[in-house]
C-alpha positions as CSV (number, residue, x, y, z in Angstrom):
1,M,-0.1,0.0,0.0
2,A,1.7,3.4,-1.2
3,Q,1.0,5.9,1.6
4,E,3.1,8.6,2.9
5,N,6.2,7.6,5.0
6,Q,7.0,9.6,8.2
7,I,8.9,12.0,6.2
8,G,5.9,12.7,3.8
9,D,7.7,10.6,1.0
10,T,4.9,9.0,-1.0
11,N,7.4,7.1,-3.1
12,E,8.3,4.5,-0.2
13,M,6.2,1.8,0.7
14,V,5.0,2.1,4.6
15,T,5.3,-1.2,6.2
16,A,4.3,-2.5,9.4
17,V,7.3,-1.8,11.0
18,D,6.9,1.9,9.5
19,V,3.4,2.0,11.0
20,L,4.5,0.7,14.5
21,W,7.5,2.9,14.6
22,E,5.3,6.0,13.8
23,N,3.0,5.0,16.7
24,L,5.8,4.5,19.0
25,T,7.5,7.5,18.6
26,S,4.3,9.5,18.5
27,L,3.7,8.2,22.1
28,F,6.9,9.8,23.6
29,F,8.2,13.2,24.0
30,F,12.0,13.5,23.1
31,T,13.5,16.6,24.0
32,D,16.8,15.6,22.1
33,G,15.5,13.8,19.7
34,I,15.0,10.1,19.2
35,P,17.7,7.9,21.0
36,I,20.2,6.4,18.9
37,E,19.5,3.0,20.0
38,A,15.7,3.3,19.2
39,M,16.8,4.2,15.5
40,D,19.3,1.2,15.7
41,R,16.4,-1.1,16.8
42,Y,14.3,0.3,14.0
43,N,16.8,-0.2,11.4
44,E,17.4,-3.7,12.7
45,A,13.5,-4.4,12.2
46,K,13.4,-2.8,8.7
47,E,16.4,-5.1,7.4
48,L,14.7,-8.2,9.3
49,E,11.4,-7.2,7.4
50,K,13.1,-7.1,4.2
51,Q,14.7,-10.3,4.6
52,Q,11.3,-12.0,5.7
53,H,9.7,-10.4,2.5
54,G,12.3,-12.0,0.5
55,V,11.5,-15.7,2.1
56,T,8.2,-15.2,1.2
57,W,8.5,-13.9,-2.1
58,D,10.8,-17.2,-2.7
59,A,8.5,-19.4,-1.2
60,A,5.4,-18.0,-3.3
61,I,7.6,-18.4,-6.7
62,K,8.3,-22.1,-5.6
63,A,4.8,-22.6,-4.4
64,H,3.5,-21.4,-7.9
65,D,5.9,-23.6,-9.9
66,N,4.9,-26.8,-7.6
67,R,1.2,-26.0,-8.7
68,G,2.1,-25.8,-12.4
69,H,2.1,-22.0,-12.8
70,V,-1.9,-22.2,-12.1
71,H,-2.9,-19.0,-10.5
72,A,-6.1,-19.9,-9.0
73,R,-4.1,-22.9,-7.1
74,S,-1.5,-20.8,-6.3
75,L,-3.4,-18.3,-4.6
76,V,-4.7,-20.6,-1.9
77,D,-1.1,-21.4,-0.7
78,F,-0.4,-18.1,0.8
79,D,-2.9,-18.9,3.8
80,E,-1.1,-22.3,4.3
81,Y,2.3,-20.9,4.2
82,Y,1.3,-17.9,6.9
83,E,-0.2,-20.5,9.2
84,N,2.8,-22.6,9.1
85,I,5.4,-19.9,9.2
86,F,3.8,-17.1,11.5
87,K,1.0,-18.9,13.6
88,K,3.3,-21.9,15.1
């Protein structure tokens, strides 16, 4: 979903990590700016999110290949993949 990110750039995708970061930073009043440690954790979360998206992308391609490139069959694979990976 293309939305504005925290600096108003609409060319960048807003992800769950970005939304969480925006919500957390709005809850706190930082008189000296956001602590470096917090920014480091945000950057680590963004990198982890990127890696997770890559794994999901690769799994989707493999599942689509395994389904004989039939889109209707491949579409149902995501729910099963999500349940197996994230709902353990």
